[in-house]
N, C-alpha and C positions, 0 to 999 in steps of 0.2 A: 387751415389758421384755427387756433381754438378758439371758440366762443367767450365771449367774458361771461363770468359767473357773478352773481350775490353771495354772502355768505351764511345764507341761513338753510332756505328749503333745498337748494341743489346740494349744497354740502351735506345735507341730513338723507337726501335720495341717495348721494352716492355711498355713504357710511352704510346704508341700510344691504344697499347690492352688494358692496364689499363682503359684509357678513354673509349674506346669504350666498355669494359665491363661496366662500371658504366653507360651509357646507354642504357644497352641491347643490345648493336650494336657492330658486328665486322667489323670493315674498316681497309683499306690498312694502313701502317704507311703513316705520312706527308712527304711531297715531301722535305720536309726542309733536311729529313734524308740523301737525295741522294746528298747534298752537302759537306757531310763529307767525310772523306779520305775515299779512298776505295782499295781495292786489287783486281784488275778486270782481267779477262783474256778470251782466246777463246780456247775453245776444238775441235781439228780439229784429222780427222781419218790419222793415218800414211799412208802416200805412195799417197793416194789421195786428201788429203786436204779437205774431206767433212766435214761440221760442224756436233759434235754429240750434237744432241739435248736430253732432259729429261734425262741426267745424272745428280747423285745426287753426289756432290762436297763438301767433309769435309776439314776443314783446323785442324788438329791436334798438339798439341804441343808434345814434346820431351817423356811426359808421356800418350800419344796417348790419351789425353783427346779432346774433339773436342772444338773447339773455337768458330768456325762459319761454316756456311753450306748454299749450294742455290742449284737450278736446273737450267741447262743450259737452254737456250731459243733456238728457231728454227734456229739461227744463231751459235750456240753453244758458244754464251758468256754467262757469270755469272759474279756476283759481289760480295765480301764479304766485311763487316766491316775492315778496318785497324787494326790489333790485335796490343798489345804493343811490341815493339822492342824484336827482339828474333829469335829462330830458330823454324822451322815449316816444315810440309809436308803437301801436297795436296793429297786425297785419291778420287778417282774416280770410281763411280760404276753405272751401267744399268742393270735393270733387263733383264737376258737373255745373258747379256753377261761377260768376264771376267772383275774383279775389275783389277784396275792402281793405282799404288801409285809415285807419283815423288821422285826426288831426294832432299836432305835436301834444304830448303828455306829459305835464310835468309834476314829477316825484318826490314828495319829501318825507325822509324817515319820520319826521317828528310826529307825525300822521300814521300811527302804527298800522290802519287798515282803512281802505275804504273801497265801496262798492261801485261800480262804473255800470249805466245802463247804455249800452251800445245798439241804436235802431240803423239796423244795416239794410240797403236795397239785395234783394235776392232776385237775379237775374241769371236764369239757367241759361247755358251753355248749350246750343244744340248740337248733338252727338248722332250723327246719322247711321254710323257706322254699327251703333248699337239697335237699331231698326230690328223688332221682331217679326218682320213681315216675311211673307212666303217666299220674297226674292233672295232671302238672305242664302249665302251659299255654305253655310255651317250643318252638317249632318243631324240636325237637331230641331225639334218642332217649336213653334212660336210658344208655347208654354213652359217648355224648359228652358228657352232661351230670357224668359224673363223670371223665370224661379232661378236661373244662375246669375242673371243681373242683379238681383236683389241681393244675392250672397254676396256676388263682387260689393257691391255698393256697402254693405252692412260693414266691412272691413277695411274698405279703402283706407280712411284716417289713419288707421293702424300701419298698414302697409307702407303709407307715405314717410313714416318716422323709424322704422327698425332699422333702416342703414344707417341713420345718422346719430352716433354717440359722443360725438365731441364737445358737447354741454356735460356729459357724465364725466369726462377725465379721459387718459389713455387706457389701452386694453392689454394685459399681460395675457399671451395667447401661446397654448401649445401647438406647434404645427408640426404635422407628419405628412413627408415628401418622400416620393421613391428617388434614390440615389443609384446610377449605373456604376456598379462593382465590375472591374476588367480581372481576367485569368491569364495565366502565364500564356496561354495558347491563342490567346486574341479573343476568346469569347467574354460576354461579360451577362450579368445576370441585375435585375431591379431588386433593390432592398431598401425596406422604410428607413428615413432618418428621423428623429425628432429632435426639433429645435424649438426654443423659448423667444419670443418676439414680442418687441413692444409696438403697437399700432394704435391708430385711431379708429380704425373701422375692423369689425369682425371678419368682414368678407368684403377684400378687393373685386371691383367690378367695373366693365367698362360703361359707359353712360348710356341710357335708356336710348337715345337718339343713335348711337353706334350700333346698337341690339337691333334695330328696328331695321337700319340700311345695310349691314352687313352679316346681321346674324350672330349666333354664340359661339363661334369658332374664329379664329383669325391667326395668320402667320406674321410675326413682328421680329424685324431683324433675326430671320430664319428661325426663330422660336415658336413653336404652336403652343396656341393658349386657348383653352375653352372657359367660357362664364357661364354663371350662373341665374336663374331670373329669381334675383332679391326683391327686397321692398321696393327699390325705386324703379326695376323694371317692370313690376306687375301692375303698378300704380299707375304708370303712365300710359298717356293716350294713344300710342303707338302700339301698345302692347293690346288694347280692344279691337285696334284697327287690322291688326294680324292674326289673332287668336280665336278661334271657337270659344263657348265657354258653355257648359253643362253642368246642372246637378247631379251630386255622386250621393247615394246612401252611405251612411255609416254604420259602423259595427254596432253602434249602440246609441239611446238616442240623444247621448249628449255632444255627438260629434256628426258632424254633415261634412260633404267634400265637394270643392268645386274644382271639376275638371277644367282642363283647357288641353287645347292642340293646334297647330298653326294650320291656318287654311293653307287651301288647295294650290295657292299661288305662291308659297314658301318654300318648295321643293328645291328652289335654285340655293339655298343655303342651310347652313346648319340652324336647326329651331330646337326647341322644348314643347314636350308635352307632358303632362302629369295630373296631379291632385293636389289641391292646398285643400289641408284637412282643418276644420274650425272646431272650436271648443264652444259649443251654444252656451254652456254655464258661463265659462269665462268672459266669452264675446269676444274671442281674439285667435288669431290663427295659432295653431299648435305645432304644424309638422306641413313640409311642403316636398313630395317626391316628385323628382322628373326626371324623364329621359330625354336623351338626344336623337333628331331626328336628318335624314338626309347625311348620315355620317360617311359613307360609302362615297357619293359624288367628291365630297371633301377633301378625302384621303387619295383618290384616285389623282385629283388636281394638284395637291400642293404637297403629296408626302411622297407619293409614288414613283414621280420623276428623279428625286434624289436616289433612291432604292435603286431603279434601273441603271443610274450611273455610277453608282458603287459597284454592281456586280459587273457592268461593261467595263469598268477599269480591271477588276480582278481576276475576271474570267472570259471576258470578250463576251459575245452575243448571246444572250440566254431567252428562253421562252418564258414570260410572265403570265402566269395565271389570272385570273379572275379572283380580285380581294376578298378574301374568306372573313366572314362575321357570322359567328356562330350564334350569338345571341345578343341582337341588338339592344336588347334591354340593359345589359350590363353597363353601356355607358348612359351616365347619368349622376344624379347625385340624391343626398336628402339635406334639409336645412330645417334645423329644430330652433322654435321659437320661445322665448321665455318673458313672462310677464313680471315688470319691475317696479311697477307702480300703477294709478290708475289710468287705464287708457295707454301704457306705456310698456311697450315691448322691444326687445331686439335679437337678433340672430346670437345665438350663445354656441351652437355647436354645427358642424356642417361638414359633410364629406361629399366628394366629387370624384368620379371614376371619369378619366379621360383616354380616350383611344389615341394609342402608338402604334407603328405600322413595324411588326416584325414579319420572319420569314420563314418557310421551310422549304427543302428542295433537295435535289440529286445530282452530281456531276458524274459522269463516267468518261473514263478515256476516250479520246477521239469522237465524243457524241457532244450534242449541243444541251448545255445543262438547262434545267426546268425550276423552275422557282415560283412559289404560290405565296403571294404577300397574306399576312394573317393580322387583322386586329385585335389587339390585346389592352385590356382595360387597364390603367395605371391609377392607383388610389392613392388623393390626398384629403386630407382633412384637417380641420382646427377646431379648437375649444377654447373659451375664454377660462382662465384660470383665475384672475383676479382682476381688480379696478385699482389704476395707481391716481390718485388725488392728485390735482393740477396743485 
């Protein structure tokens, strides 16, 4: 369901994004946007008056639809495009802390701007899975875990929003997918096919709860689907509970990596391991590289039985070898992030290589055939072409 929008700040932001996409670049909105009426405020800790940095502020209407959102700066300040006159509420969330909601807020367009002072209670939520004690099952030192969590916390407000673009409008995307082409002799090959689609999200994905419970691969109506660790997945508490984090040195001083891998008890599902590369100058994510883990057990349980049945139906009983995976790192992908406004990012391009089970073998007259299943990567990719204004 599209979010409701005002006609000032969001429209200017969408226009700036549209122009940047047309140029193949992403740039912050033009400064003229700042001259428009704003609903400004400052978040302060109740009791101490200390500014609250990195909080996610959302302005919602009576139907709880998000009208505008922002991230508080180091001084606790935030600015929202002035919405149409009406009744609203402010919702404040910060990773690791209790959420907070304001009382009813009456907005009057006749008052071009106003500054709100919000004194909010700051109550930490205990996160036992983040403990850096020696009992941690992750193969890292307490110091490495503390450094990794500091990196993780620094980009969490951004990660929590990169997968949500409904307030910006619809996206026109170029999607490249493999299509199976059959030949006269019954054989087939996969060839890339390009389509243009209009969608509300740059990358469709399973919910974080599904990924924690069932992993990053699933069979739905006989179709095999592999998911990616998008912003929602990374920002969810379940990701911290199921993955080990570690700091990774970047290739230069402007880049630092946040490595992640599934904990040892995640071997029974397909999971992800990789590195989130962070731009230390821009203060946000640049690129996420990942690979799938525990691929062979998933293929053996979900895809090999159908392959066996096909061969038995055509050739009788055959000898099946172990699934061959030449290079497990080929199965995975990369997500590219782009900044479109202050503390606002999105996934503007992605590529995912999913495994499919093919085979090779021989069949001699009067003898039992032999088949070796082979895991082969099929590539899917997507890229935002332009933004369609609502």
